[in-house]
N, C-alpha and C positions, 0 to 999 in steps of 0.2 A: 409565605414566600421564602424559597431558599436563597442562599447567598449567590449561587449561580444564576438563578432565575432573576434576581434583582440586577446583577451585573449586565446580563444580556438586555433586560428591559432598557437600562440606561444607554447602552451602546446602541441599541435600535433607534434611539432618539437622535442619534448623531449621523448615522449612515442613511443612504437614500432608501425610499420606499421600495424601489425596484430591487435593490440588494436584499432587503428584508424578505421580500416575496421569494426571491431565488433561494435564500438560506432556508426558509421555511419549506420550500418544495423539495430541496436537494438533500437536506440532512437526513430525513426519514428513509432515504434510499442508500445511505452509505453503510459500509460493513467493514469490520475487521476480523470476521470470521475466517477470511482468507487474506493473508498478507503476502506480498511479493518480495523476494530477495534477488538482487542482481550481483553476481560475483565477478569482479574484475573485468567488467565490459570494456572492450577496446574502443568501440566506436560510440562517440557521445550521442549521435542522432538516434541510435538504437535505444538508449536509456530514455531520451526525451519522447521517442514514440510510444515506448511502454508506459511512461507516465501519462500520456495523453489517452491511451487505451484505458488505463486503470481509472482515470477520472471519469471517462465516459461510462464505465461499467459500474462506478460506485464503490470500488475497492480503495480504501482510504490510506493505507500505510505501505510504504516502500522502504525496504532496507537495502542500503548500498554498501557493499563489501569492496573497500578500496585497498588492495595490497600494493598494486603497482600503478594505479591510475587514479587521478582525481577527476571527478565528473564536471564537465561544463555544460549545462543544459542549453539546448538550442531552442531559443524562444520560438522561432518560426515553425518548428515542428512540435514542440510541447504545447504551444498555443496557451500559455499561462497556466498549464496543469500544476506546475510546481507550487504555485501559490495556495492551492486548494488541498494538496496532498500533505500527509504527514511523512517527511523523509527522514530516516534515521541512518546516519553514516557510521560505519564501523571501520576503524583505521588502526585499532590497537595491535601492535606487534607482539609476537612474531606472526601470528595467524588470525588476522581480522575475521576470517570465516568462522573460526571456533568461538570467537567472541560473540558473533551474530547468533550462532546455533545455540549456545548456552543461554543467551538472553531470551530467545524465543521459546526454548524448551521449558524455562523457568515460568514463563507465561502459559504454558499448557498447549503450545503449538506442536503439531506433528511435522517434522522436517521431510518434505518431499522434494527430491531433486529431479529435475527433467533431464533426460538422456536417451538418446536413440539406441544405446547399447544395453539397456536394462528393460526387457520386455515384462514389466511387472503390471502396471496399471495404465489405463488410458483415461482421458477426461470423462468418458462415458461410464467407467466402473469403478473409479476410486471411491472409497468411502469418504463421506464429507461430514460425518457427525462430529468428529473432533476438529477443532480449528487447525487449518493448514497453513504453514509457511512454505510457499512455493518458490524454489530457487531455480534460476536460470544461469548457466555458465557462460564463459567467454565464447565469443563468436567462433574462433578457430579451433580451440582445444576443448570446449565444453567445460563440465564441472571439474573442480580440482580433486586431487586424491583425498584431501582432508574432508571436503564436502561429501564425497563418495563413501568414505569410511564412516561418516557420522550421521548419514541420512537414515531416517526411519523406513522411508519407502521411495520407490522411483516411479516416474511417470514418463510415457512416451506417446508421441501422436503417431497413429498407424499411417504407414506411407504405401503409395500405390504406384510409384514410378522408380526411375533409376536413381534419382537423387536422394541422398540419405536423410536430409533434413531441410526444413524451411529456414528462410532468414530468421534471425533471433526475434525481431519484433513481430513478425508475422506469427511465429510459434506462440509467442505470449498472448497475442490477440485471439488466436484461435482457442487456446486453452482456457484462458480467462473467460471469454464469451460463453464457452461450453459449460464451465463450471458455475457461472452466474445463472444460466438458464436452468441448470439442475437445482441450484439452491432456491431459486424463485419458486420452483414447482414442488419443493419438499415441505416437510413440517419442521424443519430445523430453524431454531431461533437464531438467525444469521445476521439480522440487522442491528444497528446500534440501539441500545436502550434510550428511553427518553432522557435520561440523565446524561448519557453520552452524547446525545445529539445536542443538548444544551451546551455542554462543554466544547464541542466542535464548533458551534455557532459562534461562541465567545472567541475562539481561536481565529475563525475566519474574520471577524469584526477587527480583532487586533492587527490582522496582517493588512487590512486596507486603510487603516486609519494611521495618520501621522501621530506618533506617540502612543499608538494603541495599547501596548502592554502597561504603560504607565496609567493611562486612563482606566483600564480594567483594575489595577490595583487601587486607584483612588476610589472607585465605586465599591470595592470590597471593604475599604476602610470606612466608608460612609455606611454601609450595611452593618458593620460591626459596632458602630456607635449607637445604633438605634436600640 
């Protein structure tokens, strides 16, 4: 038994059987093949709604670029999604977006920025083989010049009316749902590995238990003494 497997086994003895069942059901459906980046979103309810969509669709990791705004998640909109997602905040000056881009590129992600002004790819034809970091810009002004200059590709949603764009959270829901549908129908290895699932389940356990991180560390120390 690996160390992580032992830690999870011991944590499972503490949480409720219902939670164990949920973790075992949901973890195999999670993915970091596609991560989401939100750049300087002005309306907190949009970020919260996008988090709820991500959780429902199984996308595990969200990157928040906070140059001018600090997010306050609205619990009635997010419905607890923040507890289950991995949220990475980028606040490093002078350009948090460049910090996010360099971090994600170093991990092998292709930077894809959404914009109605770049008619490059749609959710139906963008290549999904390489992991994607999908960025959404601010509600009024869209993506920044820094993100535009450093993106590897652009994505837009085809429009059929007079209005130029959807509401931000609606755009994210449409794109993420379309991409997940395509991933699920593909031969791409896009879901978390068994090892990654175990690590995620440990993280979920520590988030719902009082002193969860300390308990996990205690079990690791126990394992190392065996």
